[in-house]
C-alpha positions in Angstrom: 0.0 0.0 0.0 1.2 3.4 -0.8 -0.2 6.2 1.2 0.6 9.1 -1.0 2.3 11.0 1.8 5.1 11.8 -0.6 3.0 13.0 -3.6 5.4 15.2 -5.6 6.4 13.3 -8.8 10.1 14.0 -8.2 9.9 12.6 -4.6 7.6 9.7 -5.3 6.9 8.4 -8.7 10.5 8.6 -9.9 11.5 6.1 -7.2 9.1 3.6 -8.5 10.4 4.0 -12.2 14.2 4.1 -11.4 14.1 1.2 -9.0 11.5 -0.9 -10.9 9.2 -1.1 -7.9 5.8 -2.9 -8.7 3.0 -0.5 -8.6 1.1 -0.8 -5.3 -2.2 -2.5 -5.0 -3.6 0.4 -3.2 -2.7 4.1 -3.3 -4.5 6.4 -1.1 -3.3 9.7 -2.6 -3.4 11.4 0.7 -1.1 14.3 -0.2 -0.2 17.4 1.9 -1.6 18.6 5.0 -1.1 19.0 8.8 0.3 16.2 10.7 -3.1 15.4 12.4 -5.0 15.6 9.2 -2.6 13.7 7.2 -2.3 11.0 9.6 -6.1 10.7 10.2 -6.8 10.4 6.4 -4.2 7.7 6.1 -5.6 5.8 9.1 -9.1 5.9 7.5 -7.9 4.5 4.2 -5.7 2.0 5.7 -8.3 0.7 8.1 -10.9 0.3 5.3 -8.1 -1.9 3.3 -7.2 -3.9 6.5 -10.9 -4.8 7.1 -11.3 -5.8 3.4 -8.2 -7.9 3.0 -7.6 -9.2 6.6 -3.7 -9.5 6.5 -1.8 -11.7 8.7 0.6 -8.8 9.5 0.9 -5.2 8.7 4.6 -4.4 8.0 5.6 -0.7 8.4 8.8 0.9 7.7 10.7 3.8 9.4 9.1 6.9 11.2 7.0 8.9 8.8 3.3 9.7 9.4 2.6 6.8 7.1 4.3 4.4 9.6 2.3 5.6 12.5 -1.0 5.6 10.7 -0.4 2.0 9.6 0.7 0.7 13.0 -2.3 2.5 14.8 -5.0 1.3 12.1 -3.7 -2.2 12.3 -3.5 -2.6 16.1 -7.1 -1.2 16.5 -8.3 -4.0 14.2 -6.1 -6.6 16.1 -3.8 -7.1 13.3 -0.1 -7.6 14.6 2.3 -5.0 13.5 6.0 -5.4 12.4 8.1 -2.5 12.5 11.3 -2.2 10.3 13.9 0.2 11.6 12.6 -0.1 15.1 14.5 1.3 18.2 15.9 4.5 16.8 15.9 7.5 19.0 17.0 11.1 18.6 15.6 11.9 22.1 14.3 15.1 20.7 10.4 14.9 21.0 10.0 18.2 18.9 10.8 16.0 15.9 7.5 14.5 14.4 9.7 11.4 13.5 10.6 10.8 17.1 6.9 10.7 18.2 6.0 8.6 15.2 8.9 5.8 15.8 8.3 5.8 19.6 4.4 5.1 19.4 5.0 2.7 16.6 7.6 0.7 18.6 5.2 0.4 21.5 2.3 -1.1 19.6 4.4 -3.5 17.5 4.8 -7.3 18.1 7.8 -7.6 15.9 10.7 -5.1 16.0 13.4 -5.3 13.4 16.3 -3.3 14.6 19.2 -2.2 12.3 21.8 -1.8 15.1 22.6 -3.0 18.6 22.0 0.6 19.8 18.5 0.3 18.7 18.1 -3.1 20.5 19.4 -1.4 23.7 17.0 1.6 23.3 14.1 -0.7 23.3 15.4 -2.7 26.2 15.6 0.6 28.3 11.8 1.2 27.5 10.9 -2.4 28.6 10.5 -3.7 25.2 12.4 -7.1 24.8 9.9 -9.5 23.3 9.8 -9.8 19.5 13.0 -7.9 19.1 15.4 -8.9 16.3 18.8 -7.4 15.2 18.7 -7.9 11.5 21.0 -4.9 10.1 19.7 -2.1 7.9 17.7 -2.6 4.7 19.0 0.7 3.5 22.3 -0.9 3.2 20.8 -3.8 1.2 19.4 -1.1 -1.1 22.7 0.9 -1.4 24.4 -2.4 -2.4 21.7 -3.3 -4.8 21.6 -0.1 -6.6 24.9 1.8 -6.2 26.4 -0.4 -9.1 23.9 1.1 -11.8 25.6 3.7 -13.9 24.4 7.3 -13.8 25.4 10.3 -15.9 24.6 12.8 -13.1 28.3 13.9 -12.5 28.7 14.5 -16.3 25.1 16.2 -16.4 26.0 18.6 -13.6 29.6 19.1 -14.8 31.4 18.0 -11.6 34.3 15.6 -11.1 34.5 12.8 -8.5 35.6 14.3 -5.1 35.4 17.7 -6.7 32.4 19.1 -5.0 30.4 19.1 -1.7 26.8 17.7 -1.7 24.3 19.6 0.3 20.6 18.6 1.2 18.4 20.5 3.5 14.6 19.4 4.2 13.9 19.3 7.9 11.6 22.0 9.3 14.1 23.1 11.9 16.1 24.3 9.0 13.8 24.9 6.0 11.3 26.8 8.1 13.8 29.0 9.9 15.3 31.9 7.9 18.2 32.4 10.2 19.2 28.6 10.0 18.9 28.4 6.3 20.8 31.7 5.6 23.7 30.5 8.1 24.0 27.3 6.2 24.1 28.7 2.8 26.5 31.5 4.0 28.8 29.0 5.6 29.3 27.4 2.2 30.2 30.5 0.3 33.2 29.9 -1.9 32.9 26.2 -2.1 31.7 24.2 -5.1 28.4 22.9 -3.7 25.7 20.7 -5.5 22.3 21.4 -3.8 19.5 19.2 -4.9 16.6 21.4 -3.5 13.6 19.6 -1.8 10.2 21.1 -2.6 9.8 22.4 1.0 13.1 24.2 0.8 12.4 25.7 -2.6 9.1 27.0 -1.5 10.7 28.6 1.6 13.6 30.2 -0.4 11.1 31.8 -2.9 8.7 33.0 -0.3 11.4 34.7 1.6 13.5 36.0 -1.3 16.6 34.1 0.0 19.5 34.0 -2.4 22.4 31.7 -2.5 26.1 32.3 -3.0 27.2 31.7 -6.6 29.2 28.8 -5.7 26.3 26.7 -4.6 24.6 25.0 -7.7 20.9 24.5 -7.0 19.4 21.8 -8.9 16.1 19.8 -9.0 15.7 16.8 -6.7 17.5 13.9 -8.1 16.4 10.3 -8.2 17.7 7.6 -5.9 20.4 6.2 -8.3 21.7 9.7 -8.9 21.6 10.5 -5.2 23.8 7.4 -4.5 26.3 8.5 -7.3 26.5 12.0 -5.9 27.1 10.8 -2.3 29.7 8.3 -3.3 31.7 10.9 -5.2 31.4 13.8 -3.0 34.3 15.4 -1.0 31.8 15.6 1.9 28.1 15.5 2.5 26.2 18.1 4.3 22.7 17.1 5.3 19.9 17.1 7.8 18.7 13.8 6.5 19.0 10.6 8.4 19.3 8.3 5.5 22.0 10.3 3.8 24.1 10.2 6.9 24.1 6.4 6.7 24.6 6.3 2.9 27.7 8.6 3.3 28.9 6.1 5.8 28.2 3.2 3.6 30.5 4.7 0.9 33.1 6.2 3.1 32.1 9.8 2.5 32.7 12.2 5.4 29.5 13.4 6.6 28.5 16.9 8.3 25.2 16.7 9.7 23.2 20.0 10.1 21.4 18.9 13.2 22.1 18.9 16.9 21.5 15.2 17.2 21.1 12.0 15.1 19.4 8.7 15.4 22.4 7.1 13.8 24.8 7.6 16.5 27.1 4.8 15.1 28.2 7.2 12.4 29.4 9.7 15.0 30.9 7.2 17.3 32.9 5.4 14.4 34.2 9.0 13.5 32.7 9.4 10.0 30.0 11.9 10.9 30.1 15.3 12.9 27.0 17.3 14.2 27.2 20.9 13.5 23.5 22.2 13.7 23.0 25.2 11.6 26.0 27.1 13.2 28.2 29.1 10.8 31.3 28.6 12.5 30.8 24.9 13.1 29.9 24.2 9.5 32.8 26.2 8.1 35.3 24.4 10.4 34.0 21.0 9.5 34.1 21.7 5.8 37.6 22.8 6.2 39.0 20.3 8.8 36.7 17.3 9.6 38.4 14.2 8.4 37.6 10.7 9.6 40.2 8.9 11.6 40.7 5.2 10.8 38.7 2.4 9.3 34.9 2.2 9.5 34.0 -0.7 12.0 30.7 -0.8 10.1 27.6 -1.2 12.3 24.8 -1.8 9.8 24.7 -5.5 9.1 25.9 -7.7 6.1 23.6 -6.5 3.3 21.0 -9.2 3.9 18.5 -7.4 6.3 15.5 -8.1 4.0 16.1 -11.8 3.8 16.3 -12.1 7.5 13.0 -10.1 8.0 11.3 -12.5 5.6 12.5 -15.5 7.5 11.2 -14.1 10.7 7.9 -13.4 9.2 7.6 -16.9 7.8 8.1 -18.4 11.2 5.8 -15.9 12.9 
């Protein structure tokens, strides 16, 4: 089932096309709205399909409003929930994702954790039954798709390790003029590729925020192009959770434009640094942050999806 939470063609349909994902049996086409409105609309649609199809399990992934809506609709209909990417914690309850993931974990019967840290987080909250350490399905995907050739570097006119990659999409940055200006100003003079999220583009336009000439703003890129850009960047600057991991997968230093991260292993292993939206910290990290030593690698063996299927077959 596709809820349609991500409804922009460049943020949704393109992934189905590029990754050859089969079209979903059900598409709710929910679209944009407030958190409560969007979650309620999705719960209504999901509940109807659960009642019609009576599935054995409802499998939800991640920490979006779709995740929470699927989990709540299922548990209300007495259908067991399996949560992929369970146990993550930023410990920042102002983030919608933190609320979603915590609530989903506490109504799930099977909890598929990407790291030992996630397992430990659940144990501290009293969740020990049905917990499985299986690795990260994003690593599975990165291995599956990173070998596909892309012409994105040629198209953008950049050379491997000759640019910085920037993405900004979290409300703490995109809806805060001071933060956004600080990030852009800190990158003045550096060759930066900046695929602009629709939320960020809207805010920039509404507030008339310009950019330094060295920052190249481009339309959102597809998944294959994104992997190629991450793999070949000097460094990645992002407030995305997923891109922190993908940078780690490919051995690209990451500068995270947040004060905290769910993916603490990337920081503990020395390949990620948290700088928030602070001009001085960003500038210093761009100039001086270099990982020390090898990556211990904390995200499994690339077969997380296989392990999930085996657990579900036995459930």
